[in-house]
LUMMAR-479595 format. One record per residue (C-alpha): residue number from 1; residue in one letter; x, y, z. Coordinates in nm, 4 decimals. Layout:
// LUMMAR-479595
(NUM 'A' (X Y Z))
...
END
This chain:
// LUMMAR-479595
(1 'X' (9.0926 11.6428 10.4153))
(2 'X' (9.0210 11.8616 10.7143))
(3 'X' (8.7286 12.0837 10.8031))
(4 'X' (8.3751 12.0917 10.9435))
(5 'X' (8.1865 11.7707 10.8695))
(6 'X' (8.5032 11.5879 10.7688))
(7 'X' (8.6799 11.3148 10.9650))
(8 'X' (9.0438 11.4200 10.9752))
(9 'X' (9.3167 11.1710 10.8904))
(10 'X' (9.0794 10.9196 10.7323))
(11 'X' (9.3719 10.7825 10.5320))
(12 'X' (9.5739 10.7214 10.8489))
(13 'X' (9.2747 10.5526 11.0117))
(14 'X' (9.2392 10.3275 10.7058))
(15 'X' (9.6069 10.2362 10.7375))
(16 'X' (9.5644 10.1634 11.1071))
(17 'X' (9.2645 9.9415 11.0302))
(18 'X' (9.4746 9.7497 10.7779))
(19 'X' (9.7586 9.7071 11.0295))
(20 'X' (9.5159 9.5757 11.2905))
(21 'X' (9.3717 9.3365 11.0303))
(22 'X' (9.7247 9.2088 10.9703))
(23 'X' (9.7671 9.1508 11.3425))
(24 'X' (9.4506 8.9422 11.3508))
(25 'X' (9.5083 8.7449 11.0332))
(26 'X' (9.8768 8.7230 10.9434))
(27 'X' (9.9152 8.3880 11.1154))
(28 'X' (9.6783 8.2348 10.8585))
(29 'X' (9.9344 8.3192 10.5903))
(30 'X' (10.2339 8.1820 10.7781))
(31 'X' (10.3289 8.5178 10.9301))
(32 'X' (10.4065 8.6301 11.2824))
(33 'X' (10.2073 8.9255 11.4224))
(34 'X' (10.4998 9.0130 11.6507))
(35 'X' (10.7350 9.0551 11.3525))
(36 'X' (10.5559 9.3223 11.1487))
(37 'X' (10.7608 9.6099 11.0018))
(38 'X' (10.6116 9.9105 10.8232))
(39 'X' (10.7934 10.1289 10.5687))
(40 'X' (10.6983 10.4482 10.3885))
(41 'X' (10.8668 10.7222 10.1886))
(42 'X' (10.7796 11.0934 10.1637))
(43 'X' (10.4121 11.1298 10.2632))
(44 'X' (10.4306 10.7589 10.3431))
(45 'X' (10.7205 10.8325 10.5748))
(46 'X' (10.5199 11.0941 10.7613))
(47 'X' (10.2364 10.8406 10.7872))
(48 'X' (10.4799 10.5960 10.9465))
(49 'X' (10.5786 10.8599 11.2023))
(50 'X' (10.2126 10.9367 11.2720))
(51 'X' (10.1525 10.5689 11.3499))
(52 'X' (10.4538 10.5564 11.5831))
(53 'X' (10.3175 10.8587 11.7712))
(54 'X' (9.9506 10.7538 11.7472))
(55 'X' (9.7417 10.8609 12.0474))
(56 'X' (10.0557 11.0220 12.1871))
(57 'X' (10.1887 10.6764 12.2703))
(58 'X' (9.9064 10.6177 12.5175))
(59 'X' (9.7654 10.3046 12.3496))
(60 'X' (10.0304 10.0381 12.3210))
(61 'X' (10.1445 9.8093 12.1793))
(62 'X' (10.1500 9.9389 11.8226))
(63 'X' (10.0409 9.6893 11.5549))
(64 'X' (10.4028 9.6625 11.4338))
(65 'X' (10.7438 9.6032 11.5871))
(66 'X' (10.9670 9.8135 11.3610))
(67 'X' (10.9108 10.1186 11.1423))
(68 'X' (11.1126 10.2778 10.8609))
(69 'X' (11.0328 10.6394 10.7648))
(70 'X' (11.2235 10.7399 10.4519))
(71 'X' (11.2349 11.1160 10.3798))
(72 'X' (10.9175 11.1891 10.5820))
(73 'X' (10.7467 11.4885 10.4158))
(74 'X' (10.5307 11.7025 10.6408))
(75 'X' (10.4953 12.0811 10.6595))
(76 'X' (10.5546 12.2031 11.0191))
(77 'X' (10.2216 12.3813 11.0431))
(78 'X' (9.8593 12.3224 11.1262))
(79 'X' (9.6160 12.3304 10.8324))
(80 'X' (9.3566 12.5990 10.7978))
(81 'X' (8.9898 12.5116 10.8221))
(82 'X' (8.8629 12.3306 10.5134))
(83 'X' (9.2165 12.2431 10.4077))
(84 'X' (9.1741 12.0294 10.0981))
(85 'X' (8.7953 12.0137 10.1157))
(86 'X' (8.7264 12.3026 9.8802))
(87 'X' (8.9858 12.1816 9.6295))
(88 'X' (8.8352 11.8325 9.6180))
(89 'X' (8.4802 11.9674 9.5826))
(90 'X' (8.5954 12.1991 9.3052))
(91 'X' (8.7372 11.9084 9.1070))
(92 'X' (8.4218 11.7103 9.1799))
(93 'X' (8.1953 11.9857 9.0511))
(94 'X' (7.9925 11.9869 9.3742))
(95 'X' (7.9143 12.2532 9.6324))
(96 'X' (7.8605 12.0546 9.9525))
(97 'X' (8.0092 11.7538 10.1308))
(98 'X' (7.6720 11.5819 10.1090))
(99 'X' (7.6833 11.6094 9.7292))
(100 'X' (8.0395 11.4792 9.7318))
(101 'X' (7.9390 11.1766 9.9400))
(102 'X' (7.6478 11.1057 9.7044))
(103 'X' (7.8648 11.0813 9.3927))
(104 'X' (7.8570 10.7369 9.2263))
(105 'X' (8.1716 10.5268 9.2359))
(106 'X' (8.2697 10.6011 8.8751))
(107 'X' (8.2530 10.9755 8.9438))
(108 'X' (8.4626 10.9328 9.2589))
(109 'X' (8.7203 10.7414 9.0545))
(110 'X' (8.7288 11.0261 8.8029))
(111 'X' (8.7631 11.2780 9.0865))
(112 'X' (9.0487 11.0789 9.2361))
(113 'X' (9.2268 11.0823 8.8995))
(114 'X' (9.1836 11.4596 8.8754))
(115 'X' (9.3180 11.5122 9.2276))
(116 'X' (9.6195 11.2916 9.1597))
(117 'X' (9.6853 11.4332 8.8147))
(118 'X' (9.6747 11.7933 8.9316))
(119 'X' (9.8975 11.7456 9.2340))
(120 'X' (10.2427 11.8967 9.2044))
(121 'X' (10.4823 11.7282 9.2088))
(122 'X' (10.2809 11.4501 9.0493))
(123 'X' (10.2068 11.1792 9.3031))
(124 'X' (10.1696 11.3900 9.6160))
(125 'X' (9.7920 11.3438 9.5842))
(126 'X' (9.6802 11.6126 9.8229))
(127 'X' (9.6015 11.9804 9.8497))
(128 'X' (9.6513 12.2562 10.1043))
(129 'X' (9.4344 12.5658 10.1235))
(130 'X' (9.6250 12.8601 10.2696))
(131 'X' (9.4793 13.1975 10.3670))
(132 'X' (9.7815 13.4039 10.2662))
(133 'X' (9.9286 13.3585 9.9216))
(134 'X' (10.1426 13.5826 9.7085))
(135 'X' (10.1114 13.6292 9.3304))
(136 'X' (10.2344 13.3514 9.1007))
(137 'X' (10.3255 13.1159 9.3858))
(138 'X' (9.9591 13.0525 9.4715))
(139 'X' (9.9350 12.7519 9.2436))
(140 'X' (10.2596 12.6076 9.3767))
(141 'X' (10.1519 12.6359 9.7372))
(142 'X' (9.7915 12.5297 9.6770))
(143 'X' (9.8968 12.2023 9.5180))
(144 'X' (10.1575 12.0973 9.7717))
(145 'X' (10.0712 11.8710 10.0622))
(146 'X' (10.0132 12.0014 10.4110))
(147 'X' (10.0797 11.6697 10.5795))
(148 'X' (9.9526 11.5316 10.9062))
(149 'X' (9.6477 11.6990 11.0660))
(150 'X' (9.6440 11.7171 11.4479))
(151 'X' (9.3000 11.5983 11.5491))
(152 'X' (9.3250 11.5677 11.9274))
(153 'X' (9.2871 11.1894 11.9080))
(154 'X' (9.4856 10.9645 11.6747))
(155 'X' (9.7156 11.2564 11.5971))
(156 'X' (9.7240 11.4681 11.9154))
(157 'X' (9.9995 11.6880 11.7715))
(158 'X' (10.2563 11.7010 11.4941))
(159 'X' (10.4778 11.3895 11.5145))
(160 'X' (10.7914 11.6057 11.5489))
(161 'X' (10.6513 11.7624 11.8658))
(162 'X' (10.5314 11.4281 12.0028))
(163 'X' (10.8813 11.2851 11.9580))
(164 'X' (11.0170 11.5854 12.1484))
(165 'X' (10.7725 11.5211 12.4307))
(166 'X' (10.8443 11.1475 12.4463))
(167 'X' (10.4850 11.0733 12.3468))
(168 'X' (10.5329 10.7759 12.1158))
(169 'X' (10.5608 10.3984 12.1357))
(170 'X' (10.9156 10.3606 12.2618))
(171 'X' (10.9092 9.9838 12.2132))
(172 'X' (10.9131 10.0259 11.8336))
(173 'X' (11.2491 10.0054 11.6558))
(174 'X' (11.2633 10.3247 11.4479))
(175 'X' (11.4695 10.3956 11.1369))
(176 'X' (11.4582 10.7263 10.9511))
(177 'X' (11.6377 10.8598 10.6471))
(178 'X' (11.6788 11.1525 10.4124))
(179 'X' (11.8679 11.2210 10.0919))
(180 'X' (12.1454 11.4786 10.0541))
(181 'X' (11.9407 11.7090 9.8313))
(182 'X' (11.5833 11.6959 9.9526))
(183 'X' (11.4991 12.0576 9.8743))
(184 'X' (11.5617 12.1038 9.5016))
(185 'X' (11.2551 11.9007 9.4105))
(186 'X' (11.0292 12.1393 9.6059))
(187 'X' (11.1944 12.4789 9.5555))
(188 'X' (11.0165 12.7297 9.3254))
(189 'X' (11.3474 12.8952 9.2386))
(190 'X' (11.2161 13.0870 8.9374))
(191 'X' (10.9654 13.2598 9.1678))
(192 'X' (11.1713 13.3040 9.4851))
(193 'X' (11.4696 13.5129 9.3824))
(194 'X' (11.5134 13.7820 9.6489))
(195 'X' (11.4497 13.8559 10.0150))
(196 'X' (11.0912 13.9734 9.9775))
(197 'X' (10.9808 13.6717 9.7738))
(198 'X' (11.1724 13.4422 10.0125))
(199 'X' (10.9745 13.5810 10.3055))
(200 'X' (10.6494 13.5630 10.1100))
(201 'X' (10.7169 13.2017 10.0176))
(202 'X' (10.7759 13.1080 10.3814))
(203 'X' (10.4602 13.2815 10.5042))
(204 'X' (10.2557 13.1110 10.2335))
(205 'X' (10.3996 12.7678 10.3056))
(206 'X' (10.3608 12.8200 10.6812))
(207 'X' (10.0792 13.0752 10.7343))
(208 'X' (10.1338 13.1237 11.1113))
(209 'X' (10.4663 13.2889 11.0283))
(210 'X' (10.2732 13.5822 10.8817))
(211 'X' (10.1377 13.6464 11.2316))
(212 'X' (10.4745 13.5996 11.4002))
(213 'X' (10.7269 13.8425 11.2515))
(214 'X' (10.9880 13.7592 11.5142))
(215 'X' (10.9873 13.3909 11.4123))
(216 'X' (11.0008 13.4870 11.0446))
(217 'X' (11.2925 13.7204 11.1103))
(218 'X' (11.4699 13.4447 11.3049))
(219 'X' (11.4409 13.2131 11.0054))
(220 'X' (11.5502 13.4644 10.7432))
(221 'X' (11.8225 13.6444 10.9388))
(222 'X' (11.9595 13.3919 11.1892))
(223 'X' (11.8875 13.0387 11.0695))
(224 'X' (11.9239 13.1051 10.6945))
(225 'X' (12.0686 13.4581 10.6651))
(226 'X' (12.1220 13.6290 10.3277))
(227 'X' (12.4947 13.5568 10.3382))
(228 'X' (12.6100 13.3757 10.0264))
(229 'X' (12.9791 13.3082 10.0943))
(230 'X' (12.9259 12.9363 10.1632))
(231 'X' (12.9525 12.9577 10.5400))
(232 'X' (12.5864 12.8610 10.5729))
(233 'X' (12.6011 12.5840 10.3088))
(234 'X' (12.4636 12.7949 10.0234))
(235 'X' (12.6148 13.0426 9.7797))
(236 'X' (12.3023 13.1812 9.6106))
(237 'X' (11.9305 13.2293 9.6688))
(238 'X' (11.8309 12.9053 9.4952))
(239 'X' (12.0536 12.7010 9.7277))
(240 'X' (11.9169 12.8951 10.0242))
(241 'X' (11.5612 12.8121 9.9153))
(242 'X' (11.6508 12.4468 9.8741))
(243 'X' (11.8212 12.4131 10.2117))
(244 'X' (11.5402 12.5920 10.3948))
(245 'X' (11.2585 12.3819 10.2544))
(246 'X' (11.4621 12.0610 10.2843))
(247 'X' (11.5113 12.1195 10.6561))
(248 'X' (11.1576 12.2430 10.7190))
(249 'X' (10.9556 11.9689 10.5501))
(250 'X' (11.1814 11.6607 10.5377))
(251 'X' (11.5307 11.6546 10.6892))
(252 'X' (11.4398 11.7711 11.0378))
(253 'X' (11.1402 11.5369 11.0399))
(254 'X' (11.3902 11.2575 10.9791))
(255 'X' (11.6127 11.3661 11.2673))
(256 'X' (11.4076 11.3383 11.5873))
(257 'X' (11.6181 11.3726 11.9007))
(258 'X' (11.5481 11.0194 12.0190))
(259 'X' (11.7369 10.6880 11.9941))
(260 'X' (11.6872 10.5978 11.6291))
(261 'X' (11.8721 10.4525 11.3313))
(262 'X' (11.9194 10.7303 11.0756))
(263 'X' (12.0903 10.7211 10.7383))
(264 'X' (12.1558 10.9767 10.4671))
(265 'X' (12.1540 10.8593 10.1066))
(266 'X' (12.4281 11.0620 9.9366))
(267 'X' (12.4456 10.8816 9.6026))
(268 'X' (12.4098 11.1542 9.3391))
(269 'X' (12.1829 11.3148 9.2460))
(270 'X' (12.0447 11.2242 9.5914))
(271 'X' (11.7118 11.3969 9.5262))
(272 'X' (11.3918 11.3374 9.7181))
(273 'X' (11.2760 10.9803 9.6589))
(274 'X' (11.6245 10.8589 9.5732))
(275 'X' (11.5874 10.5700 9.8185))
(276 'X' (11.3254 10.4015 9.6010))
(277 'X' (11.5607 10.2769 9.3307))
(278 'X' (11.7783 10.1073 9.5923))
(279 'X' (11.5068 9.9921 9.8306))
(280 'X' (11.3310 9.8104 9.5442))
(281 'X' (11.6367 9.7427 9.3302))
(282 'X' (11.5979 9.4556 9.0868))
(283 'X' (11.8731 9.2778 8.8974))
(284 'X' (11.9624 9.4550 8.5762))
(285 'X' (11.8699 9.8059 8.6904))
(286 'X' (12.1220 10.0844 8.6361))
(287 'X' (12.1696 10.1792 9.0015))
(288 'X' (12.4853 10.0963 9.1982))
(289 'X' (12.4450 9.7323 9.2968))
(290 'X' (12.6699 9.7664 9.6026))
(291 'X' (12.4589 10.0476 9.7458))
(292 'X' (12.1404 9.8547 9.6718))
(293 'X' (12.2743 9.5425 9.8420))
(294 'X' (12.3749 9.7378 10.1529))
(295 'X' (12.0469 9.9274 10.1851))
(296 'X' (11.8368 9.6181 10.1201))
(297 'X' (12.0524 9.4293 10.3693))
(298 'X' (11.9842 9.6895 10.6355))
(299 'X' (11.6103 9.6814 10.5641))
(300 'X' (11.5940 9.3015 10.5701))
(301 'X' (11.7842 9.2876 10.8971))
(302 'X' (11.5552 9.5504 11.0487))
(303 'X' (11.2578 9.3424 10.9405))
(304 'X' (11.4027 9.0208 11.0818))
(305 'X' (11.5649 9.1428 11.4030))
(306 'X' (11.4594 9.5029 11.4667))
(307 'X' (11.8103 9.6366 11.4071))
(308 'X' (12.0029 9.6844 11.0789))
(309 'X' (12.3279 9.5006 11.1451))
(310 'X' (12.4099 9.1585 11.0039))
(311 'X' (12.7300 8.9847 10.8874))
(312 'X' (12.8842 9.1409 10.5773))
(313 'X' (12.7244 9.4833 10.6156))
(314 'X' (12.9016 9.8049 10.7256))
(315 'X' (12.8327 9.8703 11.0928))
(316 'X' (12.5208 10.0866 11.1456))
(317 'X' (12.5006 10.2383 11.4944))
(318 'X' (12.1906 10.4092 11.6311))
(319 'X' (12.1822 10.7828 11.6918))
(320 'X' (12.1716 10.8567 12.0621))
(321 'X' (11.9650 11.1368 12.2130))
(322 'X' (12.1528 11.4655 12.1860))
(323 'X' (12.3688 11.3466 11.8969))
(324 'X' (12.3472 11.4564 11.5341))
(325 'X' (12.5473 11.1718 11.3833))
(326 'X' (12.4066 10.9424 11.1152))
(327 'X' (12.4976 10.6619 10.8756))
(328 'X' (12.6127 10.8068 10.5435))
(329 'X' (12.5586 10.5912 10.2347))
(330 'X' (12.7544 10.7127 9.9325))
(331 'X' (12.9605 10.5695 9.6480))
(332 'X' (13.2785 10.6645 9.8315))
(333 'X' (13.1923 10.5778 10.1910))
(334 'X' (12.9399 10.3931 10.4046))
(335 'X' (12.9623 10.4580 10.7757))
(336 'X' (12.9006 10.6874 11.0706))
(337 'X' (12.9602 11.0616 11.0228))
(338 'X' (12.8875 11.3825 11.2074))
(339 'X' (12.6506 11.6423 11.0682))
(340 'X' (12.8380 11.8739 10.8332))
(341 'X' (12.6184 12.1667 10.9305))
(342 'X' (12.7399 12.1563 11.2902))
(343 'X' (12.5715 12.3905 11.5352))
(344 'X' (12.3803 12.5661 11.2578))
(345 'X' (12.2086 12.2411 11.1692))
(346 'X' (12.1272 12.1583 11.5313))
(347 'X' (11.9772 12.5041 11.5851))
(348 'X' (11.7841 12.4840 11.2573))
(349 'X' (11.6315 12.1454 11.3329))
(350 'X' (11.5487 12.2341 11.6899))
(351 'X' (11.3514 12.5285 11.5553))
(352 'X' (11.1512 12.3302 11.2988))
(353 'X' (11.0822 12.0500 11.5461))
(354 'X' (10.9683 12.2881 11.8185))
(355 'X' (10.7722 12.5084 11.5728))
(356 'X' (10.7470 12.7973 11.8244))
(357 'X' (10.5201 12.9941 11.5900))
(358 'X' (10.2402 12.7431 11.6518))
(359 'X' (10.0149 12.8016 11.9489))
(360 'X' (9.7531 12.5246 11.9266))
(361 'X' (9.7857 12.1677 12.0544))
(362 'X' (10.0640 12.2594 12.2981))
END
């Protein structure tokens, strides 16, 4: 939650406390505090990136050696005042933060269940309050996560901007990923069907765009123009919606222009969260066992050595600064490829990472 009287990023601070506890106590369980790796997917992936960029990299070392951010979901915007607070109080049936804090534990557990159960998609667990909403999409926007909240301390800015500025712990081995179709899961295609609703959707998802018509025009006419002949990787409005939101909230978060190991999971349907079945594959599951063995091999090697390569695995090279290559993992091929989107993709990601429509926390 974010707003007056609320400590921003309390969840991140809890995670940091747990990581510091691990540093102090892991040796009592046979572990090595210098060998800690953290991993998260979706909102968990954005949390991982927030920990890598904590304090703008000014307080090192981090309480981990390696970090894996799978499909890091975070909206490239700053939340409005009271983002999430009013929604939580509404579900709690209270009018003030003091009343919320005074609720007994069983009521807080019930409130937590209501927050989780009413998040869309189920499991995102958080709310965003936006000042500008258009009819019928209000519920969609209101129940989708905002992401990381710049607070001037633990999170001095959005992680994407901190990576750009070199303000992160550069001693951490970083791995990021995304799936081939990250956007379909989040695209309200039955509501966004033409140019006007496309623009309205963007300004509701990212409110500062409503105050910056030049940036909005750049998105809708240059980055993702209404040209449906396939030259921009979409042939209809639904595909345009999907590509736009995929780049804005996940893919470009996973592609910081820094030395990093990056892979794309392209095993169909390759939807958001597709990594989970392979990351935690267990014998007898229906997923491709070869893909699972490769991905788990990379993760185990990263945990053991800080880099993904080990005997028997396809070579996995890091992405160098200024390069948009990655490791593609598919049924047909596992190896290094260039970005199919070419210059369009580079221009698109540079825009979302720079977020020029934002004016605070520069």
